[in-house]
N, C-alpha and C positions, 0 to 999 in steps of 0.2 A: 207311712209317716215321714214327715220331713225332719231333716237335721235341725233346721231352725226351731223346731218345737221343743228342742232340748237345750237351748241357749238360755243363759241368765247372766246378769252382771254380778260380778264379785269384786269388791274393793281389794286392790292388790295387797294392802297391808294385812289382810286376813289370811294370806297364804303363809302358812307356818314354814319359817326358814330353818328353825331348830326344833328338836324335840322338847317336850315339857321338862322342867328342871329334874324331875324324878319320873322314872317309868311308872305308869299307872295313875298319874295325876291329872289325866285329861277330863274333860267334861263329857257328859253323855246326854244326847237328846233321845228321848224315848217316844216312839210312835205306837199307838195302840190302834191297829186297824178296825177292830170291832167297834170301838167307841169313837174313832176318829179324833182322839185327843193327842196333845203334844205336851210332854212333861220334861222339865229341865232337871238333871241330876248330875252327880259325879260318877266317873267310871267305877270307883270303889263300891258304888251301890248296885252294880250289876247283879250280884247274887240275889238281891232283894226281888228282882223281877222274874226270877226262874222258878216260879211257884208250881209249874207243871213237871218239874224235874225232867228236862229234855235231854236227849243225846246231843252234846255239843261236839261239832266236827271241826278240827283245826287242820291247817295246812302246815306241815313240818319241813317244808323246803327251806334250804339254806342259801342265802344270797352270796354269790361269788364276788370277790373284789375284781370284777371282770373288765374294768376299764383300764386300758394301757395307754400311756402318753409317751411318745417317742419323736423320732425324726426320720425323714427320708435319708438314706445312707449317703447318697451322692449330692443331694441339694441342700441338706441341713434344714429343711422346712419341717415345721412341727406337724405331727400326725397323731390322731387319737382314734382308737378303735375300742369297740365294745364287743367282746366275745359273746356270740349267741348260741351256736351249736357246732359241735365237732362232727364233721361229715365223714372224715377218715382219720386215722391216727396222725396227729400233728396238722391237720387241715380243718380250718374253721370258717364258718359263716360268721360275718361280723357286721356291725352297724358302723358306718364311717360318714363323717362330715365331708361334703363336697365329693361325693363318691365318683362322679363322672370325670373328675380330674386325674384319676389313677389309671395307670396302664399296666398290662400284664408284664411281669418281670421286674417291676420296681421293687427295690429292697427297702425295708424299714427296720429300725433298730429301737429297742426298748430297754430300760433298766441300765442305761449308760453303756450300751453295747453288749450287755449280757445275753440278750434275747433278740434273735434276728428272724425276720419273716419276709416272704415274698408275696406281692400281690398277684393273684392268679386270674381272676375274672370278676365281672359283675354278674350278680344273679338277681335281676329285677331291682329292689331297693336294697339289697344286701351285697356285700363284697365277700369274696372268698380269698383267704390267705393261707400260706403254708409256711410253717415254721421250718427254719433250716436244718434243724435237728429235732429229735423227739424229746423235748426237755421235760423235767418234772414240773409240769405247768402249774399244778396246784401249789407247789412251793414258790414258784416264780410269781404267781399272782399274790400270794400272801406277802411277798417281799416287796414287789413293785407295783402291784395293782391297786386301784382305788375302787371304793364302793360306787357302784352305778346309780348315783342319785338322780331323781327325775329332773327334767330341764328347768322346772320352776323353782328348784332349790339352788340358790346361787352361792358359789364358793369362789372368793377371789383368790389369786395367787398368794396374797398376804396372809389369809386366814386358813388357806387349805391344809397346810401341815398341822396346824393346831386343831382343826375340826376333824381330820381324818380318823383319829382314834375314837372320837365321840360318835362319828357316823358308823364306824365298824361295830361299835357296841349297840347303838340305838336303832340303826337301820337293819336290825336283825332281831327276830323273835328270840325269847329265852328258850323255846323249845325247838329251835332250828336244828334239824338233824341230817337231812339228805341234801348235799350240795348240788346246785344246778340252776338256781334262779338268777335272773339278771334284774330283778325288781322285787321288793319285799311284799309279802301278803300283809298289807298294812293294818288290817283290822286286828292281827295278832300282836302287833307291837305294843299294845297297851297292857298286856298281861305280865304280871310279875310271877315269880315262883310261888310267893305267898298266896296270890290269888287263885293260882291253879290248885294249890292245896285246898283252898276253901270251896272250890267248885265241886269237890268230891262229896260235899253235903247236900248239894242242890241240883246236881246234874251228873250225867255219865259222859266222860271225856274220851273221845277217840280221835285218831290221827289218819290222814291220807297226805299224799304228796302231789302237788301240781307245780312243776317248775315254771315259774312265771317268766314269760318271754315277750317278744314284740307283740304277740297276739293280744295280750291284755292291754297294753298302752298305745298301740298304734292308732293314729287318729282316723276318724271317719271322713272320707273325702268325697262322698256322694250325697246328694240332697235327699234322695229316697233311701232311707236307712236300710230298707229290706235288701238292697243291693250290696251292702257291705259284707265282706268276707273276712272272717278272722283267721289269722295264721294259727295253725294247730299247735297245741302245747301238750307235752307228755304228762301223764298222771299215773299214779300207782296207789292202789287201795289194798292194804293188808287184808288177809282173809278174816281175821278177827273183826276188823272195822266193818267190812262187808257184811258179815253175819250179824253183828250188833245192829246195823242199820236195817237189814232184812227183818229181824225180830221186831225192831221198833215199829216198822210199817204194818207188820202182821198184828201187832197189838195196839195200833192207833196211837202210838206214842209220838210226841212232837220231836222234830229234829231241828236243831239251830245250826245254821251255817255261820261259821266265823269267817266272814269275808266273801267277796264275790268269786274268788278263785275256787273255794270249796263249793259254792252254789253251782257253778258251771260243771264241776265233776259230778255232783249229785244228780244234776238234771241230765247228764249224759249217759247214766246207766239206769237199770230197771230194778235191781235189787229183788228180783222175784225168785231167783234160784239160790240154793245153798252152795257155798264155795269152800273147798278144802284147800285151795291154793290162792295165792294173791292174784289180783286182777290189775293189768296194766293196759294202757291205751293212749290214744292221742284224741284230744277234743278241740273242735273249732266252733263249739257251741256259742252262738251269738243270741242272747236273750234281750228281748225288748217288749214294750207294752203290746198286749194282745195275746201272749203266750201264757200258758199255765205252768204252775210249779207242782210237780208231782211228789217231791221228796224234801222240800224246804218249807218249814212252817214258821220259823223265825229267822231273821238275818241280823247280824251285827256287822256293821261296815263303817268306813270312814266317809267324809264328805268329799265328793268327787268333782272332777273338771267338767265344765259345761261341754256338751256335745260329745262326751266320751261314752264308750260302751258300757262303762261301770256305772255312770249315771243313768243310762238307759235301763240297765238291769234293775237298779234300785227303783226306778219309776215303774217298771214292770211289776215289782213285788209289792210296792206300797200303794201304786196307783199314781199317775202323773200329777194330778191336781193336788192331792194330799202331800206328795213329796215336795212339790214346789212351794206349797205353803210352809212346810217344815224348813225348807232351805231359806225361805224369806225370813222366817222367825229366827233361824240361826245366824244369819247375817246381821239382823238387828241386834241380836244379843252378843255380837262380836265373837262368835265361835271361831276356832282356828281350823283351817281347811287343809285338805289334801293329806299327803303321806305322813307328815309329822303333826297333823292336826288332831282334832277331837273325834269322837265316835258317835254313832247313831245306832240305836237298837230298834228294829221294826218287829213288833209282836203281831 
């Protein structure tokens, strides 16, 4: 399949730059694959569609304020890094703009000089940096770090300070628990604590963790999409969640994935055996049309970027033509797109 098959035009004004005024006030586009119908609803109506009492699986990863802005110590030039993965204590893989310009040994400072790091080397499209001491990095990030918003959400220097508290609250799910993500599992952003309470009447809720990293949002750069390789991301499935999913499969009970990250974890395991302990691993599962879904019966997701692996996964689940029709209808109805946008339920 060609990358161009997954392109579409999106008016830029439909890219949501801020969250809805209140969490949970998004719109919901409902696709029923059996009838090939498309229905417009509000997100608060979600429980109405859970007539089969499914097992709903949420990703409880917590987004780190992992973006650090600072300067090169000797030159004073601005530098921005996004922490991706700790390779060794105090040594991190990072995403950096203009990576080729940095040389081993260059020093950079963050937080007004409170935090110092040294550039070690390039590792393909990532940089490796080493902090000069082993700081309490979690505390430093909470103090100096910024939320790693996607590139299509624009924050000017003038509004950044005012928007950061809002982004720290709303670019995080209310059930976020396990720190480690550098992007939010956006399908979960719509849920309030009140709605989670309501779900107990129409679904069984379980949690797993996938720490969202570059693998989820890295662009596809090859025309033949089958040649694309996703970066592996860490996941963790509690034993209780595993066994609930196993029982659901054994009793032919439907499973709803809340988000594409959950879907990739579900489709990376078999859930055939009973587990007495938690299950952890790394997945580089890339799902595109033509593949089958073994453990995902319903999907709740946001509206995704053209040519993205997330859009390809949704196409695989709904069917490319049906999803394209739904996106066209959403654009015509002025739905809000991407991370801070509206939601889609595919039954």
